[in-house]
VOKOL-737607 format. One line per field, with one value per atom (N, C-alpha, C): residue in three letters; atom name; residue number from 1; z, y negated, x. Coordinates in steps of 0.05 Angstrom, whole numbers, plus 5000, padded with zeros to 4 digits. Layout:
<recs>
aa = [Ala | ...]
at = [CA | ...]
i = [NUM | ...]
z = [Z | ...]
y = [Y | ...]
x = [X | ...]
</recs>
This chain:
<recs>
aa = [Met | Met | Met | Leu | Leu | Leu | Arg | Arg | Arg | Leu | Leu | Leu | Ser | Ser | Ser | Trp | Trp | Trp | Leu | Leu | Leu | Ile | Ile | Ile | Ser | Ser | Ser | Leu | Leu | Leu | Gly | Gly | Gly | Ile | Ile | Ile | Ser | Ser | Ser | Leu | Leu | Leu | Phe | Phe | Phe | Gly | Gly | Gly | Val | Val | Val | Met | Met | Met | Ile | Ile | Ile | Ile | Ile | Ile | Gln | Gln | Gln | His | His | His | Phe | Phe | Phe | Phe | Phe | Phe | Thr | Thr | Thr | Val | Val | Val | Lys | Lys | Lys | Pro | Pro | Pro | Asp | Asp | Asp | Asp | Asp | Asp | Val | Val | Val | Ala | Ala | Ala | Asp | Asp | Asp | Gly | Gly | Gly | Gly | Gly | Gly | Asn | Asn | Asn | Leu | Leu | Leu | Gly | Gly | Gly | Ala | Ala | Ala | Leu | Leu | Leu | Gly | Gly | Gly | Leu | Leu | Leu | Ala | Ala | Ala | Leu | Leu | Leu | Val | Val | Val | Ala | Ala | Ala | Pro | Pro | Pro | Phe | Phe | Phe | Ile | Ile | Ile | Leu | Leu | Leu | Leu | Leu | Leu | Ser | Ser | Ser | Leu | Leu | Leu | Phe | Phe | Phe | Ile | Ile | Ile | Thr | Thr | Thr | Tyr | Tyr | Tyr | Arg | Arg | Arg | Phe | Phe | Phe | Phe | Phe | Phe | Val | Val | Val | Val | Val | Val | Ser | Ser | Ser | Ala | Ala | Ala | Arg | Arg | Arg | Asn | Asn | Asn | Ala | Ala | Ala | Lys | Lys | Lys | Asp | Asp | Asp | His | His | His | Ile | Ile | Ile | Ile | Ile | Ile | Arg | Arg | Arg | Met | Met | Met | Ile | Ile | Ile | Tyr | Tyr | Tyr | Phe | Phe | Phe | Ile | Ile | Ile | Phe | Phe | Phe | Gly | Gly | Gly | Val | Val | Val | Ala | Ala | Ala | Leu | Leu | Leu | Leu | Leu | Leu | Val | Val | Val | Val | Val | Val | Leu | Leu | Leu | Thr | Thr | Thr | Phe | Phe | Phe | Tyr | Tyr | Tyr | Ala | Ala | Ala | Ile | Ile | Ile | Asp | Asp | Asp | Phe | Phe | Phe | Lys | Lys | Lys | Asp | Asp | Asp | Ser | Ser | Ser | Val | Val | Val | Tyr | Tyr | Tyr | Ala | Ala | Ala | Ser | Ser | Ser | Leu | Leu | Leu | Gly | Gly | Gly | Gly | Gly | Gly | Asp | Asp | Asp | Thr | Thr | Thr | Thr | Thr | Thr | Thr | Thr | Thr | Pro | Pro | Pro | Gly | Gly | Gly | Ser | Ser | Ser | Ile | Ile | Ile | Ile | Ile | Ile | Phe | Phe | Phe | Gly | Gly | Gly | Tyr | Tyr | Tyr | Pro | Pro | Pro | Asn | Asn | Asn | Leu | Leu | Leu | Asn | Asn | Asn | Glu | Glu | Glu | Tyr | Tyr | Tyr | Thr | Thr | Thr | Asn | Asn | Asn | His | His | His | Val | Val | Val | Phe | Phe | Phe | Leu | Leu | Leu | Asn | Asn | Asn | Phe | Phe | Phe | Tyr | Tyr | Tyr | Thr | Thr | Thr | Phe | Phe | Phe | Gly | Gly | Gly | Ile | Ile | Ile | Val | Val | Val | His | His | His | Thr | Thr | Thr | Ile | Ile | Ile | Ser | Ser | Ser | Gly | Gly | Gly | Leu | Leu | Leu | Ile | Ile | Ile | Gly | Gly | Gly | Thr | Thr | Thr | Ile | Ile | Ile | Val | Val | Val | Gly | Gly | Gly | Met | Met | Met | Thr | Thr | Thr | Lys | Lys | Lys | Pro | Pro | Pro | Asp | Asp | Asp | Lys | Lys | Lys | Gln | Gln | Gln | Ile | Ile | Ile | Gln | Gln | Gln | Pro | Pro | Pro]
at = [N | CA | C | N | CA | C | N | CA | C | N | CA | C | N | CA | C | N | CA | C | N | CA | C | N | CA | C | N | CA | C | N | CA | C | N | CA | C | N | CA | C | N | CA | C | N | CA | C | N | CA | C | N | CA | C | N | CA | C | N | CA | C | N | CA | C | N | CA | C | N | CA | C | N | CA | C | N | CA | C | N | CA | C | N | CA | C | N | CA | C | N | CA | C | N | CA | C | N | CA | C | N | CA | C | N | CA | C | N | CA | C | N | CA | C | N | CA | C | N | CA | C | N | CA | C | N | CA | C | N | CA | C | N | CA | C | N | CA | C | N | CA | C | N | CA | C | N | CA | C | N | CA | C | N | CA | C | N | CA | C | N | CA | C | N | CA | C | N | CA | C | N | CA | C | N | CA | C | N | CA | C | N | CA | C | N | CA | C | N | CA | C | N | CA | C | N | CA | C | N | CA | C | N | CA | C | N | CA | C | N | CA | C | N | CA | C | N | CA | C | N | CA | C | N | CA | C | N | CA | C | N | CA | C | N | CA | C | N | CA | C | N | CA | C | N | CA | C | N | CA | C | N | CA | C | N | CA | C | N | CA | C | N | CA | C | N | CA | C | N | CA | C | N | CA | C | N | CA | C | N | CA | C | N | CA | C | N | CA | C | N | CA | C | N | CA | C | N | CA | C | N | CA | C | N | CA | C | N | CA | C | N | CA | C | N | CA | C | N | CA | C | N | CA | C | N | CA | C | N | CA | C | N | CA | C | N | CA | C | N | CA | C | N | CA | C | N | CA | C | N | CA | C | N | CA | C | N | CA | C | N | CA | C | N | CA | C | N | CA | C | N | CA | C | N | CA | C | N | CA | C | N | CA | C | N | CA | C | N | CA | C | N | CA | C | N | CA | C | N | CA | C | N | CA | C | N | CA | C | N | CA | C | N | CA | C | N | CA | C | N | CA | C | N | CA | C | N | CA | C | N | CA | C | N | CA | C | N | CA | C | N | CA | C | N | CA | C | N | CA | C | N | CA | C | N | CA | C | N | CA | C | N | CA | C | N | CA | C | N | CA | C | N | CA | C | N | CA | C | N | CA | C | N | CA | C | N | CA | C | N | CA | C | N | CA | C | N | CA | C | N | CA | C | N | CA | C | N | CA | C | N | CA | C | N | CA | C | N | CA | C | N | CA | C | N | CA | C | N | CA | C | N | CA | C | N | CA | C | N | CA | C | N | CA | C | N | CA | C | N | CA | C]
i = [1 | 1 | 1 | 2 | 2 | 2 | 3 | 3 | 3 | 4 | 4 | 4 | 5 | 5 | 5 | 6 | 6 | 6 | 7 | 7 | 7 | 8 | 8 | 8 | 9 | 9 | 9 | 10 | 10 | 10 | 11 | 11 | 11 | 12 | 12 | 12 | 13 | 13 | 13 | 14 | 14 | 14 | 15 | 15 | 15 | 16 | 16 | 16 | 17 | 17 | 17 | 18 | 18 | 18 | 19 | 19 | 19 | 20 | 20 | 20 | 21 | 21 | 21 | 22 | 22 | 22 | 23 | 23 | 23 | 24 | 24 | 24 | 25 | 25 | 25 | 26 | 26 | 26 | 27 | 27 | 27 | 28 | 28 | 28 | 29 | 29 | 29 | 30 | 30 | 30 | 31 | 31 | 31 | 32 | 32 | 32 | 33 | 33 | 33 | 34 | 34 | 34 | 35 | 35 | 35 | 36 | 36 | 36 | 37 | 37 | 37 | 38 | 38 | 38 | 39 | 39 | 39 | 40 | 40 | 40 | 41 | 41 | 41 | 42 | 42 | 42 | 43 | 43 | 43 | 44 | 44 | 44 | 45 | 45 | 45 | 46 | 46 | 46 | 47 | 47 | 47 | 48 | 48 | 48 | 49 | 49 | 49 | 50 | 50 | 50 | 51 | 51 | 51 | 52 | 52 | 52 | 53 | 53 | 53 | 54 | 54 | 54 | 55 | 55 | 55 | 56 | 56 | 56 | 57 | 57 | 57 | 58 | 58 | 58 | 59 | 59 | 59 | 60 | 60 | 60 | 61 | 61 | 61 | 62 | 62 | 62 | 63 | 63 | 63 | 64 | 64 | 64 | 65 | 65 | 65 | 66 | 66 | 66 | 67 | 67 | 67 | 68 | 68 | 68 | 69 | 69 | 69 | 70 | 70 | 70 | 71 | 71 | 71 | 72 | 72 | 72 | 73 | 73 | 73 | 74 | 74 | 74 | 75 | 75 | 75 | 76 | 76 | 76 | 77 | 77 | 77 | 78 | 78 | 78 | 79 | 79 | 79 | 80 | 80 | 80 | 81 | 81 | 81 | 82 | 82 | 82 | 83 | 83 | 83 | 84 | 84 | 84 | 85 | 85 | 85 | 86 | 86 | 86 | 87 | 87 | 87 | 88 | 88 | 88 | 89 | 89 | 89 | 90 | 90 | 90 | 91 | 91 | 91 | 92 | 92 | 92 | 93 | 93 | 93 | 94 | 94 | 94 | 95 | 95 | 95 | 96 | 96 | 96 | 97 | 97 | 97 | 98 | 98 | 98 | 99 | 99 | 99 | 100 | 100 | 100 | 101 | 101 | 101 | 102 | 102 | 102 | 103 | 103 | 103 | 104 | 104 | 104 | 105 | 105 | 105 | 106 | 106 | 106 | 107 | 107 | 107 | 108 | 108 | 108 | 109 | 109 | 109 | 110 | 110 | 110 | 111 | 111 | 111 | 112 | 112 | 112 | 113 | 113 | 113 | 114 | 114 | 114 | 115 | 115 | 115 | 116 | 116 | 116 | 117 | 117 | 117 | 118 | 118 | 118 | 119 | 119 | 119 | 120 | 120 | 120 | 121 | 121 | 121 | 122 | 122 | 122 | 123 | 123 | 123 | 124 | 124 | 124 | 125 | 125 | 125 | 126 | 126 | 126 | 127 | 127 | 127 | 128 | 128 | 128 | 129 | 129 | 129 | 130 | 130 | 130 | 131 | 131 | 131 | 132 | 132 | 132 | 133 | 133 | 133 | 134 | 134 | 134 | 135 | 135 | 135 | 136 | 136 | 136 | 137 | 137 | 137 | 138 | 138 | 138 | 139 | 139 | 139 | 140 | 140 | 140 | 141 | 141 | 141 | 142 | 142 | 142 | 143 | 143 | 143 | 144 | 144 | 144 | 145 | 145 | 145 | 146 | 146 | 146 | 147 | 147 | 147 | 148 | 148 | 148 | 149 | 149 | 149 | 150 | 150 | 150 | 151 | 151 | 151 | 152 | 152 | 152 | 153 | 153 | 153 | 154 | 154 | 154 | 155 | 155 | 155 | 156 | 156 | 156 | 157 | 157 | 157 | 158 | 158 | 158]
z = [4112 | 4128 | 4111 | 4085 | 4068 | 4064 | 4062 | 4059 | 4084 | 4108 | 4132 | 4134 | 4127 | 4128 | 4107 | 4084 | 4064 | 4074 | 4086 | 4096 | 4118 | 4136 | 4158 | 4147 | 4129 | 4118 | 4102 | 4088 | 4073 | 4091 | 4113 | 4133 | 4146 | 4155 | 4168 | 4150 | 4125 | 4107 | 4098 | 4094 | 4087 | 4110 | 4135 | 4158 | 4159 | 4153 | 4152 | 4130 | 4107 | 4085 | 4092 | 4104 | 4112 | 4134 | 4152 | 4172 | 4159 | 4140 | 4126 | 4111 | 4098 | 4082 | 4100 | 4124 | 4141 | 4158 | 4171 | 4191 | 4180 | 4157 | 4147 | 4123 | 4118 | 4096 | 4107 | 4098 | 4107 | 4089 | 4100 | 4084 | 4070 | 4047 | 4031 | 4047 | 4067 | 4082 | 4105 | 4111 | 4132 | 4121 | 4138 | 4130 | 4136 | 4116 | 4119 | 4127 | 4151 | 4160 | 4151 | 4157 | 4150 | 4145 | 4123 | 4117 | 4110 | 4102 | 4096 | 4116 | 4134 | 4154 | 4142 | 4119 | 4106 | 4099 | 4094 | 4089 | 4113 | 4137 | 4161 | 4163 | 4158 | 4159 | 4138 | 4114 | 4093 | 4100 | 4112 | 4121 | 4141 | 4158 | 4178 | 4166 | 4145 | 4133 | 4110 | 4097 | 4073 | 4077 | 4099 | 4101 | 4102 | 4114 | 4115 | 4087 | 4072 | 4045 | 4027 | 4029 | 4013 | 4020 | 4046 | 4054 | 4045 | 4046 | 4037 | 4006 | 3991 | 3962 | 3956 | 3971 | 3967 | 3974 | 3996 | 4005 | 3985 | 3974 | 3953 | 3929 | 3920 | 3897 | 3903 | 3925 | 3932 | 3934 | 3946 | 3948 | 3921 | 3902 | 3876 | 3859 | 3863 | 3850 | 3859 | 3885 | 3895 | 3887 | 3888 | 3881 | 3852 | 3834 | 3806 | 3800 | 3814 | 3809 | 3820 | 3842 | 3854 | 3842 | 3825 | 3812 | 3794 | 3798 | 3783 | 3754 | 3750 | 3723 | 3712 | 3686 | 3672 | 3672 | 3675 | 3675 | 3701 | 3723 | 3748 | 3745 | 3732 | 3728 | 3710 | 3690 | 3672 | 3686 | 3705 | 3721 | 3738 | 3751 | 3766 | 3749 | 3725 | 3707 | 3698 | 3688 | 3678 | 3700 | 3723 | 3746 | 3754 | 3754 | 3761 | 3742 | 3716 | 3696 | 3699 | 3703 | 3706 | 3731 | 3753 | 3777 | 3774 | 3759 | 3753 | 3737 | 3718 | 3701 | 3719 | 3735 | 3752 | 3772 | 3785 | 3805 | 3793 | 3769 | 3755 | 3748 | 3739 | 3732 | 3757 | 3780 | 3804 | 3815 | 3812 | 3822 | 3806 | 3780 | 3763 | 3771 | 3775 | 3782 | 3810 | 3829 | 3855 | 3853 | 3838 | 3834 | 3822 | 3802 | 3789 | 3809 | 3825 | 3845 | 3867 | 3875 | 3895 | 3883 | 3859 | 3847 | 3841 | 3835 | 3830 | 3856 | 3879 | 3904 | 3913 | 3902 | 3909 | 3888 | 3868 | 3848 | 3826 | 3824 | 3803 | 3815 | 3798 | 3808 | 3815 | 3818 | 3828 | 3806 | 3782 | 3760 | 3752 | 3765 | 3758 | 3775 | 3763 | 3779 | 3792 | 3817 | 3832 | 3848 | 3844 | 3860 | 3888 | 3907 | 3935 | 3936 | 3918 | 3919 | 3897 | 3885 | 3864 | 3875 | 3861 | 3870 | 3889 | 3900 | 3918 | 3902 | 3915 | 3901 | 3897 | 3879 | 3874 | 3898 | 3915 | 3940 | 3962 | 3972 | 3993 | 4013 | 4034 | 4055 | 4045 | 4023 | 4012 | 3994 | 3982 | 3962 | 3970 | 3995 | 4003 | 3995 | 3999 | 3994 | 3964 | 3947 | 3918 | 3911 | 3923 | 3916 | 3933 | 3957 | 3976 | 3987 | 3973 | 3982 | 3976 | 3981 | 3977 | 3948 | 3929 | 3901 | 3893 | 3900 | 3893 | 3908 | 3932 | 3947 | 3932 | 3923 | 3907 | 3881 | 3868 | 3842 | 3845 | 3864 | 3866 | 3875 | 3892 | 3901 | 3878 | 3862 | 3839 | 3819 | 3814 | 3796 | 3807 | 3833 | 3846 | 3843 | 3847 | 3844 | 3815 | 3796 | 3768 | 3759 | 3769 | 3762 | 3775 | 3799 | 3812 | 3797 | 3788 | 3772 | 3746 | 3733 | 3707 | 3712 | 3733 | 3739 | 3746 | 3762 | 3770 | 3747 | 3727 | 3703 | 3684 | 3682 | 3661 | 3672 | 3696 | 3707 | 3725 | 3717 | 3734 | 3759 | 3780 | 3805 | 3801 | 3811 | 3808 | 3827 | 3815 | 3831 | 3839 | 3864 | 3874 | 3872 | 3857 | 3853 | 3871 | 3885 | 3903 | 3888]
y = [6613 | 6637 | 6660 | 6660 | 6681 | 6677 | 6651 | 6646 | 6655 | 6650 | 6658 | 6689 | 6703 | 6732 | 6743 | 6729 | 6738 | 6734 | 6711 | 6706 | 6726 | 6731 | 6750 | 6778 | 6787 | 6814 | 6816 | 6795 | 6794 | 6796 | 6781 | 6781 | 6808 | 6820 | 6846 | 6868 | 6869 | 6890 | 6885 | 6859 | 6854 | 6861 | 6856 | 6864 | 6894 | 6909 | 6938 | 6948 | 6936 | 6943 | 6937 | 6915 | 6908 | 6926 | 6935 | 6954 | 6981 | 6990 | 7015 | 7012 | 6989 | 6985 | 6984 | 6973 | 6970 | 6994 | 7005 | 7026 | 7055 | 7059 | 7086 | 7092 | 7076 | 7081 | 7085 | 7106 | 7113 | 7099 | 7088 | 7075 | 7097 | 7091 | 7111 | 7126 | 7114 | 7127 | 7144 | 7142 | 7159 | 7186 | 7203 | 7230 | 7233 | 7242 | 7248 | 7278 | 7283 | 7311 | 7325 | 7315 | 7330 | 7313 | 7318 | 7305 | 7275 | 7263 | 7235 | 7221 | 7207 | 7192 | 7169 | 7160 | 7138 | 7146 | 7172 | 7181 | 7177 | 7180 | 7175 | 7145 | 7129 | 7100 | 7091 | 7102 | 7096 | 7104 | 7127 | 7136 | 7117 | 7105 | 7086 | 7059 | 7051 | 7024 | 7024 | 7047 | 7048 | 7036 | 7042 | 7029 | 6998 | 6987 | 6958 | 6947 | 6962 | 6953 | 6954 | 6975 | 6977 | 6955 | 6950 | 6929 | 6901 | 6897 | 6872 | 6869 | 6891 | 6889 | 6882 | 6893 | 6887 | 6857 | 6848 | 6820 | 6801 | 6808 | 6792 | 6790 | 6813 | 6813 | 6795 | 6799 | 6783 | 6753 | 6746 | 6718 | 6705 | 6719 | 6707 | 6707 | 6726 | 6726 | 6701 | 6697 | 6674 | 6648 | 6646 | 6622 | 6615 | 6635 | 6630 | 6622 | 6633 | 6626 | 6598 | 6590 | 6564 | 6542 | 6548 | 6527 | 6510 | 6483 | 6465 | 6462 | 6465 | 6460 | 6486 | 6489 | 6512 | 6512 | 6489 | 6487 | 6500 | 6497 | 6509 | 6540 | 6550 | 6579 | 6589 | 6573 | 6581 | 6579 | 6559 | 6557 | 6582 | 6591 | 6616 | 6639 | 6641 | 6663 | 6661 | 6638 | 6634 | 6637 | 6626 | 6629 | 6659 | 6673 | 6701 | 6718 | 6713 | 6727 | 6721 | 6695 | 6688 | 6700 | 6701 | 6713 | 6743 | 6756 | 6784 | 6790 | 6774 | 6778 | 6775 | 6754 | 6749 | 6771 | 6779 | 6800 | 6827 | 6833 | 6857 | 6857 | 6834 | 6831 | 6836 | 6824 | 6828 | 6856 | 6868 | 6896 | 6915 | 6911 | 6929 | 6925 | 6900 | 6894 | 6906 | 6904 | 6916 | 6946 | 6959 | 6988 | 6996 | 6982 | 6989 | 6986 | 6966 | 6962 | 6983 | 6992 | 7013 | 7039 | 7046 | 7071 | 7069 | 7046 | 7043 | 7048 | 7039 | 7043 | 7072 | 7087 | 7116 | 7133 | 7122 | 7137 | 7148 | 7139 | 7148 | 7156 | 7164 | 7172 | 7201 | 7212 | 7240 | 7260 | 7252 | 7271 | 7268 | 7250 | 7246 | 7264 | 7283 | 7300 | 7284 | 7290 | 7275 | 7252 | 7244 | 7223 | 7233 | 7215 | 7223 | 7236 | 7228 | 7238 | 7258 | 7270 | 7290 | 7314 | 7320 | 7342 | 7335 | 7311 | 7302 | 7294 | 7294 | 7283 | 7252 | 7241 | 7212 | 7195 | 7202 | 7187 | 7203 | 7192 | 7205 | 7184 | 7192 | 7173 | 7152 | 7158 | 7139 | 7118 | 7126 | 7109 | 7099 | 7101 | 7090 | 7061 | 7046 | 7017 | 7011 | 7030 | 7025 | 7023 | 7040 | 7042 | 7024 | 7018 | 7002 | 6980 | 6957 | 6934 | 6909 | 6886 | 6860 | 6857 | 6866 | 6862 | 6878 | 6904 | 6920 | 6911 | 6902 | 6890 | 6866 | 6849 | 6826 | 6833 | 6854 | 6862 | 6872 | 6890 | 6901 | 6880 | 6861 | 6840 | 6819 | 6815 | 6797 | 6809 | 6835 | 6849 | 6848 | 6852 | 6850 | 6822 | 6802 | 6774 | 6767 | 6778 | 6773 | 6786 | 6810 | 6823 | 6808 | 6798 | 6782 | 6756 | 6744 | 6719 | 6724 | 6745 | 6751 | 6757 | 6772 | 6778 | 6752 | 6735 | 6710 | 6691 | 6692 | 6675 | 6685 | 6711 | 6723 | 6728 | 6735 | 6741 | 6718 | 6704 | 6682 | 6692 | 6675 | 6682 | 6683 | 6703 | 6706 | 6686 | 6670 | 6650 | 6662 | 6659 | 6670 | 6647 | 6652 | 6632 | 6638 | 6618 | 6623 | 6629]
x = [7728 | 7731 | 7744 | 7737 | 7748 | 7778 | 7787 | 7815 | 7831 | 7820 | 7833 | 7835 | 7814 | 7815 | 7834 | 7836 | 7855 | 7884 | 7889 | 7917 | 7924 | 7905 | 7911 | 7916 | 7899 | 7903 | 7928 | 7935 | 7960 | 7984 | 7983 | 8005 | 8008 | 7987 | 7988 | 7999 | 7989 | 7998 | 8027 | 8035 | 8062 | 8081 | 8073 | 8089 | 8092 | 8071 | 8073 | 8092 | 8091 | 8108 | 8137 | 8142 | 8170 | 8181 | 8163 | 8172 | 8180 | 8164 | 8170 | 8197 | 8200 | 8224 | 8249 | 8246 | 8269 | 8275 | 8254 | 8259 | 8257 | 8244 | 8240 | 8257 | 8278 | 8296 | 8324 | 8337 | 8364 | 8384 | 8404 | 8426 | 8441 | 8454 | 8468 | 8490 | 8502 | 8523 | 8513 | 8487 | 8475 | 8467 | 8457 | 8449 | 8419 | 8404 | 8376 | 8373 | 8364 | 8363 | 8338 | 8315 | 8291 | 8267 | 8254 | 8229 | 8233 | 8211 | 8211 | 8193 | 8205 | 8190 | 8175 | 8183 | 8168 | 8140 | 8135 | 8108 | 8090 | 8101 | 8086 | 8079 | 8099 | 8095 | 8075 | 8077 | 8058 | 8030 | 8026 | 8000 | 7988 | 8004 | 7994 | 7987 | 8002 | 7999 | 7979 | 7974 | 7958 | 7930 | 7916 | 7889 | 7890 | 7911 | 7914 | 7920 | 7936 | 7943 | 7918 | 7903 | 7878 | 7858 | 7855 | 7837 | 7847 | 7873 | 7885 | 7881 | 7884 | 7879 | 7850 | 7831 | 7803 | 7797 | 7808 | 7804 | 7817 | 7840 | 7853 | 7835 | 7825 | 7807 | 7783 | 7771 | 7746 | 7752 | 7775 | 7783 | 7785 | 7798 | 7801 | 7776 | 7758 | 7732 | 7717 | 7715 | 7701 | 7714 | 7740 | 7755 | 7751 | 7752 | 7748 | 7719 | 7700 | 7672 | 7666 | 7679 | 7673 | 7689 | 7708 | 7725 | 7707 | 7708 | 7691 | 7700 | 7725 | 7737 | 7748 | 7746 | 7757 | 7787 | 7799 | 7828 | 7839 | 7825 | 7834 | 7834 | 7813 | 7812 | 7835 | 7841 | 7863 | 7890 | 7892 | 7917 | 7920 | 7898 | 7899 | 7909 | 7898 | 7905 | 7934 | 7942 | 7970 | 7990 | 7985 | 8003 | 8005 | 7983 | 7983 | 8000 | 7997 | 8012 | 8042 | 8048 | 8077 | 8088 | 8073 | 8083 | 8086 | 8069 | 8071 | 8096 | 8103 | 8127 | 8152 | 8153 | 8176 | 8180 | 8158 | 8161 | 8169 | 8159 | 8167 | 8197 | 8206 | 8235 | 8252 | 8245 | 8260 | 8257 | 8234 | 8231 | 8248 | 8250 | 8267 | 8296 | 8304 | 8332 | 8338 | 8320 | 8324 | 8326 | 8309 | 8310 | 8337 | 8346 | 8372 | 8395 | 8394 | 8416 | 8416 | 8392 | 8391 | 8401 | 8393 | 8402 | 8432 | 8443 | 8471 | 8487 | 8476 | 8489 | 8489 | 8470 | 8467 | 8482 | 8494 | 8508 | 8491 | 8466 | 8448 | 8421 | 8403 | 8377 | 8376 | 8352 | 8349 | 8357 | 8360 | 8367 | 8397 | 8411 | 8440 | 8457 | 8471 | 8489 | 8511 | 8517 | 8537 | 8526 | 8501 | 8490 | 8483 | 8480 | 8473 | 8446 | 8428 | 8400 | 8394 | 8415 | 8410 | 8394 | 8372 | 8355 | 8334 | 8335 | 8314 | 8289 | 8265 | 8242 | 8246 | 8230 | 8233 | 8229 | 8210 | 8205 | 8218 | 8240 | 8255 | 8265 | 8279 | 8287 | 8307 | 8321 | 8340 | 8326 | 8304 | 8291 | 8263 | 8256 | 8229 | 8227 | 8248 | 8246 | 8247 | 8252 | 8249 | 8220 | 8203 | 8175 | 8158 | 8166 | 8150 | 8167 | 8166 | 8182 | 8166 | 8178 | 8164 | 8155 | 8172 | 8165 | 8141 | 8141 | 8118 | 8093 | 8096 | 8074 | 8062 | 8080 | 8072 | 8059 | 8070 | 8059 | 8031 | 8025 | 7998 | 7978 | 7987 | 7969 | 7965 | 7985 | 7981 | 7962 | 7964 | 7946 | 7917 | 7915 | 7888 | 7877 | 7894 | 7885 | 7878 | 7893 | 7887 | 7861 | 7856 | 7831 | 7808 | 7811 | 7791 | 7786 | 7807 | 7805 | 7790 | 7796 | 7783 | 7754 | 7747 | 7719 | 7705 | 7717 | 7705 | 7701 | 7719 | 7716 | 7695 | 7692 | 7674 | 7646 | 7643 | 7616 | 7607 | 7587 | 7578 | 7564 | 7564 | 7551 | 7521 | 7508 | 7479 | 7465 | 7449 | 7434 | 7407 | 7401 | 7375 | 7355 | 7333 | 7313 | 7289 | 7278 | 7255 | 7230]
</recs>
């Protein structure tokens, strides 16, 4: 049951993140008139993301505790670290390509977003995308795995 709730919460929060990335980000050739609508989308999706992070943590705590072999626990940990490295690499590459398409970041004179705050309608998808979603969930899973490996389950004795 925990696995099903984890998959459902992961799917719902990922769907919300992808909606924000797609609908609340202005393309570089469009014009942002007023405010950041992505903040509204983030406010609506944030509770689902937080719940999904907690369920991810809980799932990996229980999985690491219930693993019969220490090798399985180490596979969880090693795979999590490798996934974190790969996702971080792709997130940095994605960020660099978005800023290159905008002519630079918010501090580069002559860029489309010069003088804007870091989180604006042009750059919502830099901060909230599939890669950052994967990074925070991988960190949550790694913390859960470490807790599950180090703290044994409390056995209730009659």
